[in-house]
C-alpha positions in Angstrom: -38.5 37.9 6.2 -35.7 38.5 8.2 -31.9 38.6 7.9 -30.0 35.4 8.7 -28.2 36.9 11.7 -26.0 33.7 12.1 -22.5 34.6 13.3 -20.1 35.4 10.3 -16.7 34.0 10.2 -14.2 36.7 11.6 -12.8 38.9 8.5 -9.3 40.3 9.8 -9.2 41.7 6.3 -10.0 45.1 4.6 -9.2 47.4 2.0 -5.5 49.1 2.1 -6.4 52.1 3.9 -3.7 54.0 2.0 -5.8 54.0 -1.3 -8.3 56.3 0.4 -5.6 59.3 0.2 -5.2 59.0 -3.6 -7.4 60.0 -5.7 -9.6 56.9 -7.7 -8.6 58.1 -10.7 -4.8 57.5 -9.9 -6.1 54.2 -8.4 -7.7 52.6 -11.2 -5.0 54.1 -13.9 -2.1 51.9 -11.5 -4.9 49.0 -11.7 -5.0 49.2 -15.7 -1.2 49.2 -15.8 -0.8 46.6 -14.0 -3.8 44.7 -16.0 -2.4 42.4 -18.8 -4.5 43.5 -22.3 -6.3 40.7 -24.0 -8.2 40.7 -26.9 -8.9 44.1 -26.4 -9.8 44.2 -22.4 -8.0 45.0 -19.7 -8.3 41.9 -17.3 -7.4 42.5 -13.5 -3.5 41.9 -12.8 -4.5 39.0 -10.0 -2.5 36.1 -8.9 -5.2 34.4 -7.8 -7.2 32.2 -10.4 -10.9 33.5 -10.6 -13.8 31.5 -10.9 -17.3 33.0 -10.8 -19.2 29.6 -9.5 -16.9 29.4 -6.5 -18.3 33.3 -5.5 -20.8 32.8 -2.4 -24.1 33.4 -3.4 -26.2 32.4 -0.5 -28.1 35.3 1.1 -26.4 38.1 -1.2 -28.6 40.3 -3.5 -29.1 38.9 -6.9 -31.2 39.7 -10.1 -31.9 37.2 -12.6 -32.8 33.6 -12.9 -31.1 31.3 -9.8 -30.0 28.5 -12.7 -29.0 31.3 -14.9 -25.5 29.7 -16.8 -23.4 32.4 -16.4 -22.7 34.3 -12.8 -21.1 37.7 -12.7 -20.1 39.0 -9.4 -20.1 42.6 -8.7 -17.9 44.2 -6.2 -18.8 47.9 -5.8 -19.1 51.0 -3.1 -22.3 53.0 -3.2 -20.4 56.3 -3.1 -17.5 55.2 -5.8 -18.4 57.9 -8.4 -16.7 54.6 -11.3 -19.8 52.5 -10.0 -22.2 55.1 -10.8 -20.4 55.4 -13.9 -21.2 51.7 -14.5 -24.7 51.8 -12.8 -25.9 54.6 -15.8 -24.3 52.9 -18.7 -23.1 49.4 -18.5 -25.5 47.6 -16.1 -28.1 48.2 -17.1 -27.4 46.9 -20.9 -26.7 44.2 -19.2 -29.5 43.6 -17.5 -31.2 44.3 -20.9 -29.4 42.0 -23.0 -28.1 39.0 -20.8 -30.1 38.9 -17.6 -33.6 39.9 -18.5 -33.0 36.8 -20.9 -32.3 34.5 -19.0 -28.7 34.0 -19.6 -27.1 35.9 -16.2 -27.2 36.5 -12.9 -25.7 39.3 -11.1 -24.6 38.8 -7.7 -24.2 42.0 -5.7 -21.3 42.0 -3.7 -20.6 45.1 -1.3 -16.9 46.7 -1.1 -17.6 49.4 1.7 -14.1 51.0 1.4 -14.9 54.7 1.3 -16.2 55.6 4.5 -18.9 55.0 6.9 -21.6 56.0 4.7 -20.8 53.5 2.6 -20.8 50.9 5.4 -24.0 52.5 6.4 -25.5 52.1 2.8 -24.1 48.3 2.4 -26.4 47.8 5.4 -29.1 49.4 4.3 -29.2 47.6 1.2 -28.6 44.3 2.8 -32.0 45.5 4.8 -33.6 46.2 2.0 -32.9 42.5 0.2 -34.6 41.2 3.4 -37.7 42.9 3.2 -38.1 43.6 -0.5 -35.7 41.9 -2.4 -38.2 42.3 -5.8 -37.2 45.8 -5.1 -33.9 45.7 -4.5 -32.2 46.9 -8.5 -34.7 49.7 -7.7 -33.4 50.8 -4.5 -29.7 50.0 -5.7 -30.2 52.1 -8.6 -32.0 54.8 -6.9 -29.1 55.4 -4.4 -26.6 55.6 -7.4 -28.5 58.1 -8.9 -28.4 60.1 -5.5 -25.1 59.7 -5.3 -23.0 63.0 -3.8 -19.7 64.3 -2.2 -18.5 61.8 -0.6 -19.3 61.3 3.0 -21.4 64.2 2.6 -24.6 62.8 1.3 -25.9 59.8 2.8 -27.4 61.1 5.8 -30.3 59.2 7.3 -32.8 61.5 6.0 -31.8 60.9 2.3 -31.4 57.2 2.8 -35.2 57.4 4.5 -36.3 60.1 1.0 -35.0 57.4 -1.5 -35.8 54.4 0.3 -40.1 55.9 0.8 -39.8 56.7 -2.6 -38.5 53.3 -4.5 -40.4 50.7 -1.5 -43.5 53.2 0.5 -43.6 54.3 3.7 -44.5 51.1 5.5 -41.3 49.1 3.9 -39.1 51.9 4.6 -40.0 52.2 8.4 -39.2 48.6 8.4 -35.8 48.0 6.6 -35.1 51.2 9.0 -35.9 49.1 11.9 -34.1 46.5 10.5 -30.8 48.5 9.9 -31.4 49.0 13.4 -32.0 45.5 15.2 -29.3 43.8 12.9 -26.6 46.1 11.2 -23.7 44.8 13.5 -25.0 41.6 11.6 -25.1 43.2 8.2 -22.0 45.0 8.9 -20.2 41.4 9.1 -21.8 40.3 5.7 -20.2 43.4 4.1 -16.5 42.9 5.9 -17.0 39.1 4.6 -17.8 40.2 1.0 -14.6 42.5 1.0 -12.3 39.9 2.2 -13.8 37.6 -0.6 -12.9 40.2 -2.5 -8.9 40.3 -1.4 -9.0 36.3 -2.2 -9.6 36.9 -5.9 -7.2 39.3 -6.3 -9.7 42.4 -5.8 -8.8 45.9 -4.0 -10.9 48.7 -5.9 -14.4 49.3 -7.2 -15.8 48.7 -9.5 -14.9 45.3 -10.2 -16.5 41.7 -11.7 -15.4 38.5 -11.5 -17.7 36.3 -15.2 -16.6 32.8 -15.5 -12.7 32.6 -15.5 -12.0 36.3 -16.2 -12.2 39.6 -13.8 -12.5 42.9 -14.9 -11.7 45.9 -12.8 -12.5 49.6 -12.9 -15.3 51.3 -14.9 -15.9 49.2 -18.0 -17.7 50.0 -21.5 -20.7 47.8 -22.0 -18.4 46.4 -24.9 -15.8 44.8 -22.4 -18.2 42.5 -20.2 -20.3 41.8 -23.2 -16.9 40.1 -24.3 -16.8 38.3 -21.2 -20.4 37.1 -20.4 -19.7 35.5 -24.3 -16.8 33.8 -23.8 -18.8 32.5 -20.3 -21.3 31.4 -22.0 -19.4 29.8 -24.4 -17.8 27.7 -21.7 -14.3 29.3 -22.0 
């Protein structure tokens, strides 16, 4: 399956470059202060109304049933250490309790703002989805398991090593070829995901939109579970 190379809508937005000069912990702390505490959960301090049913899902990587009753839109950067924390603890529990039981579909949305390596990893993720979508989540998790120092670990050799270990040599080579041929088209998709995040009032990773609620920053499983259960109840 080849990627959709139709031109994406021009995107002028990008994450605030000034944020890259501050420690991620400070950015997250500021977002928490700006949020509203409701039922023990810190919600994203977004002025915009959110609704996961409005999230663009066509062509986006996802896991779960296509028609699952709840969509969880998940914005991330492969170099974000707080995303890795969620990938190690929160996301696997969501997959076990809600995705595998057919209740939730997780749509993976790129917010690649931590440098060129983030963009490169995002492009490879799109190629993996195009070649072997059933192994996308395995590759996604393996990349996080390999995460190192920002903009110093995601070399071509490292990415190909992880990709080969997950997909096998034949599919890994095809992924590499597709990135070489369609990297610019994939980048437009990454940029569109980032612009969509901004439209929802999201300006950091990790962030989630679940039903009509949003969460920003690394979250314990209980906080995400509460929002999923609200969405399943139609609230």
